[in-house]
C-alpha positions as CSV (number, residue, x, y, z in Angstrom):
1,M,-6.8,-105.4,-13.6
2,A,-4.0,-108.0,-14.0
3,K,-5.3,-110.0,-17.0
4,I,-4.1,-113.6,-17.2
5,I,-5.0,-116.0,-20.0
6,P,-4.0,-119.6,-20.9
7,F,-2.0,-120.2,-24.1
8,K,-0.9,-123.0,-26.4
9,G,2.7,-123.3,-25.4
10,I,5.5,-124.3,-27.7
11,L,7.0,-127.5,-26.2
12,Y,9.9,-129.8,-26.9
13,N,8.6,-133.0,-28.5
14,K,9.4,-135.9,-26.2
15,E,9.2,-138.3,-29.1
16,K,12.2,-136.4,-30.7
17,I,14.1,-135.3,-27.6
18,R,15.1,-138.3,-25.4
19,D,16.1,-136.2,-22.3
20,I,14.7,-132.8,-21.8
21,K,17.7,-131.9,-19.6
22,D,19.8,-131.9,-22.8
23,V,17.9,-129.0,-24.3
24,V,17.1,-126.6,-21.4
25,A,19.4,-123.8,-20.2
26,P,19.8,-121.2,-17.5
27,P,18.5,-117.7,-18.2
28,Y,20.5,-116.0,-21.0
29,D,21.9,-113.3,-18.8
30,V,23.7,-115.7,-16.4
31,I,25.3,-117.9,-19.0
32,S,29.0,-117.5,-19.2
33,P,31.0,-118.0,-22.5
34,A,32.2,-121.4,-21.2
35,E,28.6,-122.4,-20.3
36,Q,27.4,-121.3,-23.7
37,E,30.0,-123.4,-25.4
38,E,29.1,-126.5,-23.2
39,L,25.3,-126.0,-23.9
40,Y,26.0,-125.8,-27.7
41,K,27.9,-129.1,-27.5
42,R,25.4,-130.8,-25.3
43,H,22.6,-130.9,-27.9
44,E,22.1,-129.5,-31.4
45,N,18.6,-128.4,-30.3
46,N,19.5,-126.8,-27.0
47,V,17.5,-123.6,-26.3
48,V,20.8,-121.6,-25.9
49,R,20.9,-121.4,-29.7
50,L,17.7,-119.4,-29.5
51,I,18.3,-117.2,-26.4
52,L,22.0,-116.6,-26.7
53,G,23.4,-117.5,-30.1
54,K,27.1,-117.2,-30.7
55,E,28.5,-114.0,-32.2
56,S,31.2,-114.0,-34.9
57,N,33.5,-111.5,-36.5
58,S,31.9,-112.6,-39.8
59,D,28.4,-111.6,-38.8
60,T,26.4,-109.5,-41.2
61,P,23.0,-107.8,-41.1
62,D,21.6,-110.9,-42.9
63,N,23.6,-113.5,-41.0
64,N,24.0,-113.1,-37.2
65,R,22.9,-114.5,-33.9
66,Y,19.3,-113.2,-34.4
67,T,18.8,-114.6,-37.9
68,K,20.3,-117.9,-36.8
69,A,17.9,-118.0,-33.8
70,R,15.0,-117.3,-36.2
71,D,16.1,-120.0,-38.6
72,S,16.6,-122.6,-35.8
73,F,13.2,-121.8,-34.3
74,D,11.5,-122.2,-37.7
75,S,13.3,-125.4,-38.6
76,W,12.8,-127.0,-35.2
77,Q,9.0,-126.4,-35.6
78,K,9.0,-127.6,-39.2
79,D,10.9,-130.8,-38.1
80,S,8.6,-131.3,-35.0
81,I,11.4,-130.8,-32.6
82,L,9.2,-128.1,-31.1
83,I,5.4,-128.7,-31.2
84,K,2.5,-126.5,-30.3
85,D,0.3,-127.6,-27.4
86,A,-3.1,-128.8,-28.6
87,F,-5.0,-127.0,-25.8
88,P,-4.8,-123.5,-24.2
89,S,-3.1,-124.2,-20.9
90,I,-1.8,-122.7,-17.8
91,Y,1.4,-124.5,-16.8
92,V,2.3,-125.5,-13.2
93,Y,6.0,-125.1,-12.5
94,S,7.7,-126.6,-9.4
95,Q,11.3,-126.1,-8.4
96,E,12.9,-128.2,-5.6
97,Y,16.2,-127.0,-4.3
98,H,18.6,-126.6,-1.4
99,L,19.9,-123.3,-0.1
100,G,23.5,-124.4,0.0
101,E,26.1,-126.7,-1.5
102,T,25.3,-129.8,0.4
103,E,22.3,-132.0,1.1
104,G,22.4,-130.9,4.7
105,F,20.7,-127.7,4.0
106,E,16.9,-127.3,4.2
107,K,15.1,-128.6,1.1
108,K,12.6,-126.1,-0.3
109,R,10.1,-126.1,-3.1
110,R,8.8,-123.0,-4.9
111,L,5.5,-123.5,-6.8
112,G,4.1,-121.2,-9.4
113,F,2.4,-121.1,-12.8
114,I,3.1,-119.9,-16.3
115,A,0.5,-118.0,-18.2
116,L,0.2,-115.0,-20.6
117,S,-0.1,-111.6,-18.9
118,K,-1.6,-108.6,-20.6
119,L,1.1,-106.0,-21.0
120,E,0.7,-102.8,-19.0
121,D,2.7,-99.6,-19.2
122,F,4.4,-99.0,-15.8
123,G,2.4,-96.6,-13.6
124,E,-0.8,-97.3,-15.5
125,G,-1.9,-100.7,-14.1
126,K,-1.1,-103.4,-11.6
127,I,2.3,-104.5,-12.8
128,H,5.2,-102.9,-11.0
129,P,8.9,-102.9,-11.6
130,H,11.5,-102.5,-8.8
131,E,14.7,-102.2,-10.8
132,N,16.1,-99.8,-13.4
133,T,16.9,-101.1,-16.9
134,L,19.7,-100.5,-19.3
135,A,19.4,-99.6,-23.0
136,K,21.8,-102.2,-24.4
137,P,20.1,-105.4,-23.1
138,K,16.7,-104.1,-24.2
139,E,18.1,-103.5,-27.7
140,D,19.5,-107.0,-27.8
141,R,16.2,-108.7,-26.7
142,L,14.1,-106.5,-29.1
143,K,16.2,-107.7,-32.0
144,L,15.6,-111.3,-30.9
145,M,11.8,-110.7,-30.7
146,Q,11.7,-108.9,-34.0
147,H,13.3,-111.9,-35.7
148,C,11.6,-114.7,-33.9
149,H,8.3,-113.3,-32.8
150,A,8.3,-115.3,-29.6
151,N,8.9,-115.3,-25.8
152,F,11.5,-118.0,-25.1
153,S,11.6,-117.4,-21.4
154,S,9.1,-116.2,-18.7
155,I,9.1,-112.9,-16.9
156,F,9.2,-113.7,-13.1
157,G,6.3,-112.1,-11.3
158,L,5.2,-112.0,-7.6
159,F,1.7,-111.7,-6.2
160,S,0.1,-112.0,-2.8
161,D,-2.6,-114.5,-2.1
162,P,-2.9,-115.2,1.7
163,S,-5.8,-117.6,1.1
164,K,-3.6,-119.7,-1.1
165,R,-6.5,-120.5,-3.4
166,I,-4.3,-120.6,-6.5
167,D,-1.7,-122.7,-4.6
168,S,-4.5,-125.3,-3.9
169,V,-5.4,-125.6,-7.6
170,L,-1.7,-126.0,-8.5
171,K,-1.1,-128.7,-5.9
172,D,-4.1,-130.6,-7.2
173,Y,-2.5,-130.8,-10.6
174,M,0.8,-132.1,-9.2
175,R,-0.9,-135.5,-8.8
176,H,-1.1,-135.8,-12.5
177,S,1.6,-137.0,-14.8
178,P,4.0,-134.1,-15.6
179,L,5.0,-132.9,-19.0
180,Y,8.6,-132.8,-17.9
181,D,10.5,-133.8,-14.8
182,L,14.3,-133.2,-14.7
183,V,17.2,-132.6,-12.4
184,D,19.6,-130.0,-13.7
185,D,23.4,-129.8,-13.4
186,A,23.1,-128.0,-10.0
187,G,20.9,-130.8,-8.5
188,M,17.7,-128.7,-8.7
189,R,14.5,-130.5,-9.8
190,H,12.2,-128.9,-12.3
191,T,8.7,-130.3,-13.0
192,L,6.1,-128.9,-15.4
193,W,2.4,-129.8,-15.6
194,A,-0.4,-128.5,-17.9
195,I,-3.8,-127.3,-16.6
196,R,-6.4,-127.6,-19.3
197,D,-9.5,-127.8,-17.2
198,N,-11.6,-124.7,-17.8
199,R,-12.9,-124.5,-14.2
200,A,-9.4,-124.6,-12.8
201,I,-8.2,-122.0,-15.3
202,Q,-11.2,-119.8,-14.4
203,I,-10.3,-119.9,-10.7
204,I,-6.7,-118.8,-11.4
205,T,-7.7,-116.0,-13.8
206,S,-10.4,-114.8,-11.5
207,V,-8.2,-114.7,-8.4
208,M,-5.4,-112.9,-10.3
209,S,-7.8,-110.3,-11.7
210,D,-7.4,-107.9,-8.8
211,K,-3.8,-108.7,-7.8
212,Q,-0.9,-106.4,-7.8
213,V,2.0,-108.1,-9.6
214,F,5.7,-107.2,-8.9
215,I,8.4,-108.1,-11.4
216,A,11.1,-110.0,-9.6
217,D,13.3,-110.9,-12.7
218,G,12.9,-109.9,-16.3
219,H,12.6,-106.1,-16.2
220,H,14.5,-105.8,-19.5
221,R,12.4,-108.4,-21.3
222,Y,9.2,-106.9,-20.0
223,E,10.0,-103.4,-21.3
224,T,11.2,-105.0,-24.5
225,A,7.8,-106.7,-24.8
226,I,6.1,-103.3,-24.4
227,N,8.4,-101.9,-27.1
228,Y,7.6,-104.8,-29.4
229,R,3.9,-104.3,-28.8
230,N,4.1,-100.6,-29.6
231,E,6.0,-101.4,-32.7
232,M,3.4,-103.9,-33.9
233,R,0.6,-101.6,-33.1
234,G,2.3,-99.0,-35.3
235,K,2.4,-101.5,-38.2
236,L,-1.2,-102.7,-37.6
237,P,-3.3,-99.6,-36.7
238,D,-6.5,-101.6,-36.6
239,F,-5.4,-103.7,-33.7
240,S,-8.0,-104.9,-31.2
241,G,-5.7,-105.1,-28.2
242,E,-6.1,-108.8,-27.8
243,E,-3.5,-109.9,-30.4
244,L,-0.8,-112.1,-28.8
245,Y,1.8,-109.4,-29.1
246,N,-0.3,-107.5,-26.4
247,Y,0.7,-110.3,-23.9
248,V,3.9,-111.7,-22.5
249,M,4.7,-115.1,-21.0
250,M,5.1,-114.7,-17.2
251,Y,5.7,-117.0,-14.3
252,F,3.8,-116.2,-11.1
253,T,4.5,-117.3,-7.6
254,N,2.7,-116.4,-4.3
255,T,4.7,-114.4,-1.8
256,N,2.6,-115.9,1.0
257,S,3.8,-119.5,0.1
258,E,6.9,-121.3,1.3
259,G,9.7,-121.7,-1.1
260,L,10.4,-118.1,-2.3
261,S,14.0,-117.2,-1.4
262,I,15.8,-113.8,-1.9
263,L,19.6,-114.0,-1.5
264,P,21.9,-111.1,-0.7
265,I,24.1,-109.7,-3.4
266,H,27.5,-108.8,-1.9
267,R,29.8,-106.1,-3.2
268,L,33.5,-106.6,-4.1
269,I,35.6,-103.4,-4.4
270,S,38.8,-103.0,-6.5
271,N,40.9,-100.4,-8.2
272,L,40.9,-97.9,-5.3
273,S,44.0,-95.7,-6.0
274,D,44.3,-94.4,-2.4
275,F,43.4,-97.6,-0.6
276,D,44.2,-97.1,3.1
277,K,42.5,-99.6,5.5
278,K,43.0,-97.4,8.6
279,K,41.5,-94.3,7.0
280,I,38.5,-96.3,5.6
281,V,37.7,-97.6,9.1
282,E,38.0,-94.2,10.6
283,K,35.8,-92.6,8.0
284,A,33.2,-95.4,8.4
285,G,33.1,-94.6,12.1
286,E,31.4,-91.3,11.3
287,F,28.3,-93.2,10.3
288,F,28.5,-96.6,11.9
289,N,29.3,-98.3,15.2
290,I,32.2,-100.7,14.4
291,E,32.8,-104.1,16.0
292,K,35.9,-106.1,15.2
293,L,35.8,-109.9,15.1
294,S,39.5,-110.8,15.2
295,F,40.7,-114.3,14.4
296,N,43.7,-116.5,13.7
297,E,44.0,-119.2,11.2
298,S,42.5,-121.9,13.4
299,D,39.3,-120.0,14.4
300,E,38.6,-118.0,11.2
301,K,35.7,-120.3,10.4
302,T,34.1,-119.5,13.7
303,A,34.6,-115.8,13.2
304,K,33.1,-115.9,9.8
305,Q,30.1,-117.9,11.0
306,K,29.6,-115.3,13.8
307,L,29.8,-112.4,11.2
308,F,26.9,-113.8,9.1
309,S,24.8,-115.1,12.0
310,D,25.0,-111.7,13.8
311,M,24.1,-109.9,10.6
312,K,21.1,-112.2,10.1
313,E,19.9,-112.0,13.7
314,R,20.4,-108.3,14.3
315,G,19.3,-107.3,10.8
316,E,15.7,-107.6,11.8
317,K,16.1,-104.5,14.0
318,E,19.2,-102.8,12.8
319,H,20.9,-101.7,9.6
320,I,24.0,-103.9,9.8
321,F,26.7,-104.8,7.3
322,G,29.8,-106.9,7.2
323,V,33.2,-105.8,5.9
324,Y,36.4,-107.7,5.1
325,L,39.5,-105.8,4.3
326,G,41.9,-108.7,3.9
327,D,43.3,-108.7,7.4
328,D,42.8,-111.1,10.3
329,E,39.5,-109.6,11.3
330,Y,36.0,-109.0,10.1
331,L,34.1,-105.8,10.8
332,L,30.4,-105.5,11.8
333,L,29.0,-102.0,11.0
334,T,25.7,-100.9,12.4
335,L,24.1,-97.6,11.3
336,K,24.2,-94.9,14.1
337,D,21.4,-92.7,12.8
338,E,18.8,-93.6,10.3
339,D,17.9,-90.0,9.8
340,V,21.3,-89.3,8.2
341,L,19.9,-90.4,4.9
342,D,17.4,-87.5,5.0
343,K,20.3,-85.1,5.4
344,L,22.4,-86.6,2.6
345,I,19.6,-87.4,0.1
346,T,17.8,-84.1,-0.4
347,N,15.7,-85.1,-3.4
348,S,12.1,-86.4,-2.9
349,R,13.0,-90.1,-2.7
350,H,10.3,-92.2,-0.9
351,P,11.1,-93.2,2.8
352,S,10.9,-96.9,1.9
353,W,13.8,-96.4,-0.6
354,K,15.9,-94.5,1.9
355,K,15.6,-97.2,4.5
356,L,16.9,-100.0,2.2
357,D,20.1,-101.6,3.4
358,V,21.4,-101.4,-0.2
359,T,20.6,-97.7,-0.3
360,I,22.5,-97.1,3.0
361,L,25.4,-99.1,1.9
362,H,25.8,-97.3,-1.5
363,T,25.2,-93.8,-0.1
364,L,27.4,-94.1,3.0
365,L,30.0,-96.8,2.5
366,I,30.5,-96.8,-1.3
367,E,30.0,-93.1,-2.1
368,K,30.9,-91.3,1.1
369,V,33.6,-93.5,2.7
370,L,35.2,-95.1,-0.4
371,R,34.5,-92.1,-2.6
372,I,33.4,-94.1,-5.6
373,S,31.6,-91.8,-8.0
374,E,28.2,-92.5,-9.5
375,K,29.8,-92.6,-12.9
376,N,32.4,-95.2,-11.9
377,L,29.7,-97.1,-10.1
378,A,27.5,-97.1,-13.2
379,E,30.4,-98.2,-15.4
380,Q,31.4,-100.9,-12.8
381,K,35.0,-99.7,-12.7
382,N,35.3,-100.4,-9.0
383,I,32.6,-102.8,-8.1
384,T,31.7,-106.5,-8.8
385,Y,28.7,-108.4,-7.5
386,T,28.5,-111.9,-6.0
387,I,26.0,-114.0,-4.0
388,S,28.8,-116.1,-2.4
389,G,30.2,-114.8,0.8
390,D,32.9,-117.5,0.8
391,E,34.0,-116.6,-2.7
392,A,34.1,-112.9,-1.8
393,I,36.4,-113.6,1.2
394,K,38.6,-115.9,-0.8
395,D,39.0,-113.3,-3.6
396,V,40.0,-110.5,-1.2
397,K,42.5,-112.9,0.5
398,G,44.0,-113.7,-2.9
399,G,44.4,-110.0,-3.8
400,K,41.8,-110.0,-6.6
401,Y,39.8,-107.4,-4.8
402,Q,40.5,-104.9,-2.0
403,I,37.3,-105.0,0.1
404,A,34.3,-107.3,0.5
405,L,31.0,-105.6,1.6
406,F,28.3,-108.0,2.9
407,L,24.5,-107.3,3.1
408,N,21.5,-109.1,4.4
409,P,18.9,-110.0,1.7
410,T,16.3,-107.5,0.8
411,K,12.9,-108.4,2.3
412,I,9.9,-109.1,0.0
413,E,7.9,-106.4,1.9
414,E,10.6,-103.9,1.0
415,V,10.4,-104.9,-2.7
416,K,6.7,-104.3,-2.6
417,D,6.9,-101.0,-0.7
418,V,9.5,-99.5,-3.0
419,A,7.7,-100.7,-6.2
420,T,4.3,-99.6,-5.1
421,A,5.8,-96.1,-4.3
422,G,7.0,-95.9,-7.9
423,E,10.7,-96.1,-6.9
424,K,13.5,-98.2,-8.4
425,M,16.0,-100.0,-6.2
426,P,19.7,-99.6,-6.7
427,Q,21.3,-102.0,-9.1
428,K,21.7,-105.6,-7.9
429,S,19.5,-105.2,-4.9
430,T,17.8,-108.6,-5.1
431,F,18.6,-112.1,-6.2
432,F,15.5,-114.2,-6.4
433,Y,16.4,-117.8,-6.1
434,P,16.2,-120.2,-7.8
435,K,16.3,-118.8,-11.4
436,L,13.7,-120.0,-13.9
437,I,15.1,-122.6,-16.3
438,T,14.6,-121.8,-20.0
439,G,13.1,-124.2,-22.5
440,L,10.3,-125.9,-20.7
441,V,7.6,-123.9,-22.5
442,M,7.7,-121.0,-25.0
443,N,5.1,-118.6,-26.4
444,K,4.7,-117.8,-30.1
445,L,3.4,-114.3,-30.7
446,E,1.7,-115.0,-34.1
């Protein structure tokens, strides 16, 4: 069963922090060095000092980003910058956002809740990953947990509840005064409430008890939490299984509700030594039907809009991709034969994995047509990722990259099918939007 429990969150003290916006931050793994510096300057108690401390050439085993995070976390609690909630709570978290750069785009709201989830080894319970993880990020996050004994940010989990019973409970609490209500630098509104009523908490935990949970973001941190749990159990052999280190802080949202967005992650290709546009198109023709959308300077915007609108419309029935090689035309590529993946992928991969657009793109376009090896792909010698189609086109035009490859977003049903089958998607298959902001609530593991 998916065991969910309330917890006494660690919160910023509003009597000490005048504006909560000054102390929150994006997820640690999307913060650039320039953003890290800006967040450091914004406020001396910004959560970036906990989740992504600065490194220095003078760091030692006793004085480094992890020890500094521990010392900051301890002193902020001692000075009541951070305070522990008086009541075990489940926290309602709302994000209001626009899918685009202007107010003209549709306004959306994603609603979910933050609670503690009992850790389960993958394959042995109802919590499923969909992405592979890397050793280095897990080593980094484990060191942070070992020093601070806390979850500073939530794992992002998905569940299905067509009845929307939990959503109803969450919406009831949105009529109360929030703990925090802020608009971030990108114009996104984040609001947090606390549910402390036992009956409401019981409804949520009961409904969740038989749910399958799919990890959207936070695979490295979830596996790190398991490693930390196992380490603590080794030190404390008389554990009951209910100690706080057996749980991890997780945000849950219903896939049957409005507001959940998955964006496509496009591929930018560079450093191809034998780059020949004509040969690339000819080779691609073995696997794809190719349509050319030619344009001149005055009508490129129209051609670009047609490229993405055709991809979106036809992507419901076809495996379709966009390509830009830096010339005065875009290419639309549609897969000729879906069965080609069965011939090229001879191992026992699940059919749901073989039918993913991202699998087709990597197997046929990147590996077969562009001849980028798995080793170079893993080391990212030839590939960069972006969610911005406009930026991708601009960078190819400017000569920074040789090719832009465009995909449709992965569907939530595909995420579930692949995860349930025990498969892992290729790297950078999904971009769940918006990201969860860090610093609204934390969880102390002792």
